[in-house]
Every structure is written in C-alpha cells, then in structure tokens.
C-alpha positions as CSV (number, residue, x, y, z in Angstrom):
1,M,29.2,-20.1,-31.7
2,F,26.0,-21.7,-30.3
3,E,27.3,-21.4,-26.7
4,V,28.1,-17.7,-27.3
5,G,24.5,-17.1,-28.5
6,L,23.1,-19.0,-25.5
7,S,25.3,-17.0,-23.1
8,F,24.2,-13.7,-24.8
9,S,20.5,-14.8,-24.5
10,L,20.8,-15.5,-20.8
11,Q,22.6,-12.2,-20.2
12,L,19.8,-10.3,-22.1
13,V,17.1,-12.1,-20.0
14,N,19.0,-11.1,-16.8
15,S,19.3,-7.5,-17.9
16,I,15.6,-7.1,-18.7
17,A,14.4,-9.0,-15.6
18,S,16.6,-6.9,-13.3
19,S,15.5,-3.6,-14.8
20,I,11.8,-4.5,-14.5
21,Y,12.3,-5.8,-10.9
22,A,14.0,-2.5,-9.9
23,Q,11.2,-0.4,-11.4
24,K,8.7,-2.2,-9.2
25,F,10.4,-0.7,-6.1
26,F,11.9,2.7,-7.0
27,R,11.0,6.0,-8.5
28,G,13.2,6.7,-11.5
29,K,15.2,9.9,-12.0
30,Y,14.3,9.9,-15.7
31,Q,11.5,8.5,-17.9
32,K,10.7,4.8,-17.5
33,K,11.7,3.9,-21.1
34,I,15.0,5.7,-20.8
35,V,15.8,4.0,-17.5
36,L,14.8,0.6,-18.9
37,F,17.0,0.9,-22.0
38,V,20.0,2.4,-20.1
39,W,19.8,-0.3,-17.4
40,V,19.5,-3.2,-19.9
41,G,22.4,-1.9,-22.0
42,L,24.8,-1.2,-19.1
43,Y,24.0,-4.4,-17.2
44,F,24.4,-6.5,-20.4
45,I,27.8,-4.9,-21.0
46,I,28.9,-5.5,-17.3
47,Q,27.8,-9.2,-17.5
48,N,29.6,-9.8,-20.8
49,L,32.9,-8.0,-20.0
50,I,33.3,-8.7,-16.3
51,L,30.9,-11.1,-14.6
52,E,31.1,-13.8,-17.4
53,K,34.9,-13.9,-17.0
54,L,34.6,-14.8,-13.3
55,D,32.0,-17.6,-13.7
56,S,34.4,-20.5,-13.3
57,T,34.3,-23.7,-11.4
58,Y,36.4,-22.2,-8.6
59,P,34.4,-21.1,-5.6
60,V,36.5,-18.0,-4.9
61,S,35.9,-16.7,-8.4
62,Y,32.2,-17.4,-8.1
63,F,32.0,-15.7,-4.7
64,I,33.8,-12.6,-6.2
65,K,31.3,-12.7,-9.1
66,V,28.3,-12.7,-6.8
67,I,29.7,-9.8,-4.7
68,L,30.5,-7.7,-7.9
69,D,27.1,-8.5,-9.3
70,I,25.4,-7.0,-6.2
71,I,27.7,-4.0,-6.3
72,F,27.0,-3.3,-10.0
73,I,23.2,-3.5,-9.4
74,L,23.5,-1.1,-6.5
75,L,25.5,1.3,-8.7
76,L,22.9,1.2,-11.5
77,Q,20.2,1.8,-8.9
78,T,22.1,4.9,-7.6
79,I,22.6,6.3,-11.1
80,L,19.0,5.7,-12.4
81,Y,16.8,5.8,-9.3
82,H,16.2,8.1,-6.3
83,K,18.3,7.1,-3.3
84,N,16.9,4.6,-0.7
85,L,20.0,2.6,0.4
86,L,18.4,0.0,2.6
87,K,15.7,-0.9,0.0
88,Q,18.4,-0.8,-2.8
89,I,20.5,-3.4,-0.9
90,F,17.4,-5.6,-0.4
91,V,16.5,-5.4,-4.1
92,A,20.1,-6.1,-5.2
93,V,20.7,-9.1,-2.9
94,S,17.3,-10.6,-3.4
95,Y,17.7,-10.4,-7.2
96,V,21.2,-11.9,-7.3
97,A,20.1,-14.7,-4.9
98,G,17.0,-15.5,-6.9
99,K,18.9,-15.5,-10.2
100,E,21.7,-17.7,-8.9
101,I,19.5,-20.4,-7.3
102,I,17.2,-20.5,-10.3
103,K,20.2,-21.4,-12.4
104,Y,20.6,-24.7,-10.6
105,I,17.0,-25.6,-11.2
106,I,17.5,-25.0,-14.9
107,V,20.8,-26.9,-14.9
108,V,19.0,-30.0,-13.6
109,L,16.1,-29.6,-16.0
110,N,18.6,-29.0,-18.8
111,Y,20.5,-32.2,-17.8
112,G,17.3,-34.2,-18.0
113,Q,16.4,-32.6,-21.3
114,H,19.9,-33.4,-22.6
115,W,19.4,-37.1,-21.6
116,I,16.0,-37.2,-23.4
117,I,17.5,-35.5,-26.6
118,G,20.4,-38.0,-26.4
119,K,18.0,-40.9,-26.5
120,F,16.1,-39.3,-29.3
121,S,19.4,-38.8,-31.2
122,V,20.3,-42.5,-31.0
123,I,16.9,-43.4,-32.6
124,L,17.4,-40.7,-35.2
125,L,20.9,-41.7,-36.2
126,K,19.6,-45.1,-37.3
127,R,17.6,-43.4,-40.0
128,I,20.3,-40.8,-41.1
129,T,22.5,-41.8,-44.0
130,T,24.6,-38.7,-44.9
131,M,26.9,-36.3,-42.9
132,E,24.8,-33.4,-44.1
133,E,21.8,-34.8,-42.3
134,V,23.8,-35.5,-39.2
135,E,25.0,-31.8,-39.1
136,M,21.5,-30.5,-39.8
137,W,19.9,-32.6,-37.0
138,N,22.7,-31.8,-34.6
139,C,22.1,-28.1,-35.2
140,I,18.3,-28.4,-34.8
141,L,18.7,-30.4,-31.6
142,N,21.2,-27.9,-30.1
143,M,19.0,-24.9,-31.0
144,T,15.9,-26.6,-29.5
145,Q,17.8,-27.5,-26.3
146,G,19.2,-23.9,-26.0
147,L,15.8,-22.3,-26.7
148,I,14.1,-24.5,-24.0
149,Y,16.8,-23.7,-21.6
150,V,16.5,-19.9,-22.1
151,L,12.6,-20.0,-22.0
152,L,12.5,-22.0,-18.8
153,Y,15.1,-19.7,-17.2
154,A,13.2,-16.6,-18.2
155,L,9.8,-18.0,-17.1
156,L,11.1,-19.0,-13.6
157,L,12.9,-15.7,-13.2
158,I,9.9,-13.6,-14.2
159,A,7.5,-15.7,-12.1
160,Y,9.7,-15.5,-9.0
161,F,10.4,-11.8,-9.1
162,S,6.8,-11.0,-10.0
163,I,5.6,-12.8,-6.9
164,I,8.1,-10.9,-4.7
165,S,7.2,-7.5,-6.1
166,R,3.5,-8.2,-5.8
167,K,3.7,-9.5,-2.3
168,F,6.0,-6.6,-1.2
169,I,2.9,-4.4,-0.7
170,K,4.2,-1.7,1.6
171,K,6.9,-0.3,-0.8
172,D,6.6,3.2,0.7
173,Y,7.0,2.0,4.3
174,Q,10.0,3.4,6.0
175,F,11.9,0.3,7.2
176,H,14.4,0.3,10.0
177,I,17.8,-1.4,9.6
178,H,16.9,-4.5,11.7
179,E,13.7,-4.9,9.6
180,Y,15.7,-5.0,6.4
181,I,18.2,-7.4,7.9
182,F,15.3,-9.7,8.6
183,L,14.3,-9.5,4.9
184,I,17.8,-9.9,3.5
185,L,19.0,-12.8,5.6
186,P,17.0,-15.5,3.7
187,S,18.5,-14.1,0.4
188,I,22.1,-14.2,1.9
189,A,21.5,-17.8,3.0
190,T,20.3,-18.6,-0.5
191,L,23.5,-17.1,-1.9
192,G,25.6,-19.2,0.5
193,I,23.8,-22.4,-0.6
194,S,24.3,-21.5,-4.3
195,I,28.0,-21.2,-3.7
196,T,28.0,-24.5,-2.0
197,L,26.1,-26.1,-4.9
198,K,28.7,-24.7,-7.3
199,I,31.4,-26.6,-5.4
200,L,29.4,-29.8,-5.2
201,V,27.7,-30.0,-8.7
202,F,30.8,-29.2,-10.7
203,T,34.2,-30.6,-9.7
204,V,37.4,-30.9,-11.5
205,E,39.3,-34.3,-11.5
206,N,42.4,-34.9,-13.7
207,G,41.7,-31.7,-15.6
208,M,38.2,-32.7,-16.5
209,T,34.9,-31.3,-15.2
210,I,32.8,-33.9,-13.4
211,I,29.1,-33.4,-12.9
212,M,27.6,-34.7,-9.7
213,F,24.5,-35.9,-11.4
214,D,26.5,-38.6,-13.2
215,K,27.8,-39.9,-9.9
216,I,24.7,-39.5,-7.8
217,P,21.5,-39.5,-9.9
218,A,19.3,-38.9,-6.9
219,T,20.7,-35.4,-6.7
220,M,18.7,-34.6,-9.8
221,F,15.6,-34.7,-7.6
222,W,16.9,-33.2,-4.3
223,I,18.8,-30.2,-5.7
224,P,15.7,-28.7,-7.6
225,L,13.6,-29.5,-4.5
226,I,16.0,-27.6,-2.2
227,C,16.2,-24.7,-4.6
228,F,12.4,-24.4,-4.9
229,L,12.2,-24.5,-1.1
230,L,14.7,-21.7,-0.8
231,L,12.7,-19.6,-3.2
232,G,9.6,-20.4,-1.2
233,V,11.4,-19.3,2.1
234,N,12.4,-16.0,0.5
235,I,8.8,-15.3,-0.6
236,S,7.4,-16.5,2.7
237,A,9.7,-14.1,4.6
238,I,8.5,-11.2,2.6
239,I,4.8,-12.2,3.0
240,L,5.3,-12.7,6.7
241,F,7.0,-9.3,7.2
242,Q,4.4,-7.5,5.1
243,K,1.7,-9.0,7.2
244,L,3.5,-7.9,10.4
245,V,3.8,-4.3,9.0
246,Q,0.1,-4.3,8.1
247,L,-0.8,-5.7,11.6
248,G,1.3,-2.9,13.2
249,E,-0.5,-0.2,11.2
250,E,-3.9,-1.7,12.1
251,K,-2.9,-1.7,15.7
252,Q,-1.9,1.9,15.4
253,K,-5.2,2.8,13.8
254,R,-7.1,0.8,16.4
255,A,-5.2,2.6,19.2
256,I,-6.1,6.0,17.8
257,L,-9.7,4.9,17.4
258,E,-9.8,3.6,21.0
259,N,-8.2,6.9,22.2
260,Q,-10.9,8.9,20.4
261,M,-13.6,6.8,22.1
262,M,-12.0,7.0,25.5
263,Q,-11.7,10.8,25.1
264,M,-15.3,11.1,24.2
265,Q,-16.3,8.9,27.2
266,R,-14.3,11.2,29.5
267,E,-15.9,14.3,28.1
268,I,-19.5,13.0,27.7
269,K,-20.6,13.8,31.3
270,E,-19.0,17.2,31.0
271,I,-20.9,17.9,27.8
272,Q,-24.2,16.7,29.2
273,D,-23.7,18.9,32.3
274,I,-22.7,21.9,30.2
275,Y,-25.6,21.3,27.8
276,A,-28.1,21.1,30.7
277,D,-26.6,24.2,32.4
278,M,-26.8,26.2,29.1
279,R,-30.5,25.3,28.6
280,G,-31.2,26.2,32.2
281,L,-29.3,29.5,31.9
282,R,-31.1,30.3,28.7
283,H,-34.5,29.6,30.4
284,D,-33.6,31.8,33.4
285,M,-32.3,34.6,31.3
286,K,-35.5,34.7,29.3
287,N,-37.5,35.0,32.5
288,H,-35.1,37.9,33.6
289,L,-35.6,39.6,30.2
290,E,-39.4,39.3,30.5
291,S,-39.2,40.9,34.0
292,I,-37.0,43.7,32.7
293,A,-39.4,44.2,29.8
294,A,-42.3,44.7,32.3
295,V,-40.3,47.4,34.1
296,I,-39.5,49.1,30.8
297,R,-43.2,49.6,29.9
298,K,-43.5,51.9,32.9
299,I,-40.7,54.3,31.9
300,S,-40.5,57.0,29.2
301,D,-40.5,56.4,25.5
302,A,-36.9,57.6,25.0
303,E,-35.6,55.4,27.7
304,K,-37.7,52.5,26.3
305,E,-36.0,52.8,22.9
306,E,-32.5,52.8,24.3
307,L,-33.2,49.9,26.7
308,G,-35.0,48.0,23.9
309,E,-31.9,48.0,21.7
310,Y,-29.9,46.8,24.7
311,L,-32.3,44.0,25.4
312,K,-32.3,42.8,21.8
313,K,-28.5,42.5,22.0
314,M,-28.9,40.5,25.2
315,E,-31.4,38.2,23.6
316,T,-29.1,37.6,20.7
317,T,-26.3,36.6,23.2
318,V,-28.7,34.4,25.1
319,N,-29.8,32.6,21.9
320,R,-26.2,31.7,21.2
321,L,-26.2,29.6,24.4
322,D,-28.6,27.2,22.6
323,F,-27.7,25.0,19.7
324,V,-29.3,25.5,16.2
325,Y,-29.6,21.8,15.7
326,K,-31.4,19.7,18.2
327,T,-30.7,16.1,17.2
328,G,-32.1,14.3,20.2
329,N,-28.7,13.7,21.9
330,P,-26.5,16.3,23.6
331,I,-23.3,14.7,22.2
332,T,-24.3,14.9,18.5
333,D,-25.7,18.4,19.2
334,V,-22.3,19.6,20.4
335,I,-20.4,17.9,17.6
336,I,-22.6,19.4,14.9
337,H,-22.6,22.8,16.6
338,Q,-18.8,22.8,16.8
339,K,-18.3,21.7,13.1
340,K,-20.9,24.3,11.9
341,F,-18.9,27.0,13.8
342,E,-15.6,25.7,12.2
343,A,-17.2,25.7,8.7
344,E,-18.7,29.1,8.9
345,K,-15.3,30.6,10.1
346,K,-13.9,29.4,6.7
347,N,-16.9,30.8,4.8
348,I,-18.4,27.4,4.2
349,S,-22.2,27.1,4.1
350,F,-23.3,24.4,6.6
351,E,-26.7,22.7,6.8
352,A,-27.8,19.7,8.8
353,D,-30.9,17.5,8.9
354,F,-29.7,15.0,11.5
355,I,-31.8,13.1,14.0
356,Y,-30.2,10.7,16.5
357,P,-31.8,7.2,16.0
358,D,-34.9,6.6,18.3
359,K,-34.0,3.0,19.3
360,R,-30.6,4.1,20.4
361,Q,-29.1,0.7,19.8
362,I,-26.1,2.4,18.1
363,D,-23.6,3.7,20.6
364,V,-23.4,7.5,20.7
365,Y,-19.6,7.2,20.9
366,D,-19.5,5.4,17.5
367,I,-21.9,8.0,15.9
368,G,-19.7,10.7,17.4
369,I,-16.6,9.2,15.8
370,V,-18.3,9.0,12.4
371,L,-19.5,12.6,12.6
372,N,-16.2,14.0,13.9
373,N,-14.1,12.3,11.2
374,A,-16.6,12.8,8.3
375,L,-17.3,16.5,9.1
376,E,-13.6,17.2,9.7
377,N,-12.7,15.8,6.3
378,A,-15.6,17.7,4.7
379,V,-14.4,21.1,6.3
380,E,-10.8,20.5,5.2
381,A,-11.7,19.5,1.6
382,S,-14.2,22.4,1.2
383,S,-11.8,25.0,2.6
384,K,-9.4,24.5,-0.3
385,L,-12.1,25.5,-2.8
386,E,-12.5,29.1,-3.9
387,G,-15.9,30.8,-4.1
388,E,-19.1,29.4,-2.7
389,K,-18.8,26.1,-0.9
390,S,-21.1,24.0,1.2
391,I,-21.5,21.1,3.5
392,F,-24.7,19.2,4.0
393,L,-25.3,16.6,6.7
394,R,-28.3,14.4,6.8
395,S,-29.5,11.2,8.5
396,Y,-32.5,8.9,7.8
397,M,-33.8,5.4,8.7
398,K,-34.8,2.6,6.3
399,G,-36.2,-0.2,8.3
400,N,-33.5,-1.2,10.8
401,L,-30.8,0.6,8.8
402,F,-29.5,4.0,9.9
403,F,-27.8,6.1,7.3
404,I,-25.5,9.1,7.8
405,E,-24.7,11.1,4.7
406,V,-22.2,14.0,4.4
407,E,-22.0,15.9,1.2
408,N,-19.3,18.6,0.5
409,D,-17.8,20.5,-2.4
410,F,-14.1,19.9,-3.3
411,S,-11.7,20.4,-6.1
412,G,-8.8,18.4,-7.5
413,E,-8.4,14.6,-7.8
414,I,-9.0,11.9,-5.2
415,I,-6.7,8.9,-5.3
416,F,-8.1,5.6,-3.9
417,D,-6.0,2.9,-2.3
418,G,-6.0,-0.2,-4.5
419,K,-6.4,-2.5,-1.5
420,T,-8.8,-0.7,0.9
421,N,-10.7,1.3,-1.8
422,L,-10.6,4.2,0.6
423,P,-9.3,7.7,-0.4
424,V,-5.6,8.3,0.2
425,T,-4.9,11.3,2.4
426,S,-3.2,14.3,0.7
427,K,-1.5,15.3,4.0
428,E,2.3,14.7,4.3
429,D,2.0,12.5,7.4
430,A,-0.2,9.8,5.9
431,H,0.5,7.4,8.8
432,L,-1.2,9.8,11.3
433,H,-3.8,11.5,9.1
434,G,-4.8,8.9,6.6
435,I,-6.9,6.9,9.1
436,G,-10.1,9.0,9.5
437,M,-12.0,7.2,6.7
438,G,-10.7,3.9,8.0
439,N,-12.1,4.7,11.5
440,I,-15.5,5.6,10.0
441,Q,-15.5,2.3,8.1
442,K,-14.6,0.4,11.3
443,C,-17.5,2.0,13.2
444,A,-19.9,1.1,10.4
445,Q,-18.6,-2.5,10.2
446,K,-19.1,-2.8,13.9
447,Y,-22.9,-2.6,13.2
448,M,-22.8,-4.9,10.2
449,G,-22.7,-1.9,7.8
450,D,-20.2,-0.2,5.6
451,I,-19.5,3.1,3.8
452,D,-20.1,4.2,0.2
453,I,-18.3,7.0,-1.6
454,T,-19.8,8.8,-4.6
455,I,-18.2,11.6,-6.6
456,H,-20.2,13.9,-8.9
457,D,-18.2,16.0,-11.4
458,M,-19.9,19.4,-11.8
459,G,-17.3,21.1,-14.0
460,S,-15.2,23.5,-12.0
461,R,-16.1,21.8,-8.8
462,K,-17.1,18.3,-7.6
463,K,-19.4,16.9,-5.0
464,F,-18.1,14.3,-2.5
465,I,-20.8,12.2,-0.9
466,L,-20.0,9.9,1.9
467,T,-22.8,7.5,3.0
468,V,-22.4,5.5,6.2
469,M,-24.8,2.6,6.8
470,M,-25.2,1.1,10.3
471,Y,-27.6,-1.7,11.2
472,E,-29.7,-1.4,14.4
473,K,-29.7,-4.9,15.9
C-alpha cells in the first residue's frame, strides 16, 4: 500500500512538472487552467496505466518506456498547444531526459537515507518492547523516507526545468533543424546514459535484484556526480546556444546600423553640394526677380497687376528651395526637412527647435541616425491616430551634455522588452523593424550617454517622449 502511494505521488509530481514546463514554451489552444488540469489528468493516467507497467529491470522494456513517454508528451502538446514541431520535440526529449537522470540522483540519496534510517532503527529497537510499537515506528519511518524521497525529487525536477525555461530566452526565435539537433543531442546522450545506468545499478542474479551500491560503495559518489554533470551539460548547451542566437541578432543589428552610416557617408557630399546649389539658386533667382520688378515699374498698371501675381507665385516656388529649419549643418537640415514633409503629408503638425552642437565633437552621421530613426518612429506612431496629432523636435545643451528630444502623439499600448527595456515593435517582421530604437541607443552609448522614454497619458491620446543624451568629449 505504501509503495503504491509513493508511486502515485511521483506520477503526480511528473504530471504537474511536465505541464508547467510545456506552458513555459508554448501558447495554449485553451485557457491556462484548463490546459493544466487536462494535461495533469491525462499524463497521470498514461503513467499509471502504460508507463509504470514497462518500468522493469530489463533494458529493452525501459527503452520502450522512454520512447513511449516522449511520444505521449508530444501527443499532449499537439492536443493542447499550437503546433511547433521542432520545439515540441526539444521540450519532450529534454523533459524525459531530465526526469530520468534525476531519478538516479534520488535513488542514491534515498539509498543513503535508507542506511541512516536503518542505523536509527537498530537504536530504536533496543527501546521498543511491544509489537504495536514496532509496527507504529516502522510506519512512521517508511512514511518519512517516502516523503523525503518525493520532496527531493520534486525540488530537483522543478529547479532543473525552471533553469532551462529561464535560460531559454529566445522562445519566439524560429530555429532551423540543425539548430534544434544541436540542442537535443545532449538530452539524447543523457537518455542513453540513463538506460546504461539502469543496466548497471539494478541487475538480476538467481532471481534476486542486486543493487550495485552494495557491491561497489564508491558508485554512490560517482553516479550522482555524473548525473549532475549531465544536467549541467544540458543547461550549458542551452545557455551557449541562446548566447549565439543573441550574438547573431546583435551582428545583424550592427550590420544594419553600419549600412545606415555608410549610406549616409556616400550621400553626404551629394547633400552638401545640393544644399549649396539650392542656396545659390535661391540667391540668383531673387536677384532676377528684383531686376524683373524694376522693369515692371515702367509698364502699365494692368500689366503690373498680372505680372505681380505671377512673380508672387515664382517667389513662393523659390522659397521652397530653401529649408524652413537652419540647424547649422546641411545633413540635419535635410533630414528634418524631409521628415517634416513626410509628417505634413499625413496631416501631422511638425515643429522643430533643433541646433547642431557648436563643438561638433559628435559625429553628424550618428546624429543623423538618431534623427532618422526617432522621427521615422514618431511619424509612424502619430499617423495611426485620428484627429489632431503633432510631433515636436528639440535639442539643447547642458554643460557638455547634448540632448535630443522627440515628442509625438500616439494611441494604444506600448510593450517593453523585459531584457532591453526598449519598446517592442508592432510590425510583423520584428527582426528587421524592431531595431530602430536599439540603433538610437547604440549611438547614444557611443558617446557615454543613453536614452530615456517617458509616456504621458492624456485620456484619449498619449504623449511619447524620447530623450537621447550624448556626451561631448
């Protein structure tokens, strides 16, 4: 009866742990509580009716049990969660591998515990005088041993799978087959060693089960050590791979940032030439208009009125050749002029009070990247808002600190990444579009600065304020 209760307790721990572990990786088809209860119930029944029957000392039966365990977990994932086959295989294999190898750690600890309780029983028997007391203490000791066994198993299981799910940061990353093979191989090796341990630890001689610890006591130290090392290898493989994924994403972001800078470098001379030509053209055109105006004064009043209207239109056209905002640098002039034009096309009010820093110790390419990304984000966010909307750009100096501030209206909710504390893009292709704010931060950090984001809730609309701080060395 006691062994049945212990078996049921372990099966219940397995059912709960596997359900929680799966929920860390997948999006359920139903409510979380429903998925949890259904999983626990079905997996408990599967363990009790099928898997428990195969858990014998024979390696073939144990191997079949492991394979069926993985298949049943995959089946439950398919029923209760949205499909993601490669990730489902990883979760199933890593769970079964971790569960099976932890069992051998507990077996050794339980064997040592049994030895300690045995010594305690010898001392206790000297003070017991009746059979009733013997039965009572035997029941207490068995229950204590079983409770410790279950608690240790549950603690190790929860700790191990919590570490894996926490270190598996990029759960939304679309892995390739070879990448998942890299992640699964350590777990497969762990399963192979667990089957080998099953052969070595428990052997049958003359119809009796022989435990290896009785023959070779040193294995009580080496087997748990090997098992802990295997668990560590599985965790290390996940951490290593996640770091490689993050490094790859950083390289991609850096490449895009460098491409932006190279593109600006290629265009800068053109922009400066165009800017100079436009200013020269505007100056020449004004001189031409003044000469034409002198001629008009000599002709009749009717002709004056007609030519005057024509000249006004020409003057308006000429004024368009010059930029509204003169920041002190042609590059920032062009960027702000372009973003103002884009904003006004979308009925967004645009104002700027921006001056390029006098000391010019901050590279114009970096300021250009900040302005491009920040204003592009502001235009995109404001364009989704109905009614009046505005963007305001300002810059100012405080000592050696140069500040760029972009304020815009927006609606809806902004989700921040838990690790970077930067807004998560709402665009579908997050890998390509969710890097603008990261590029702004990189430019700020290049000058020992950073960015700050403030959100003001104003009822039907909200204000998003991005402040970029850069230190002039």
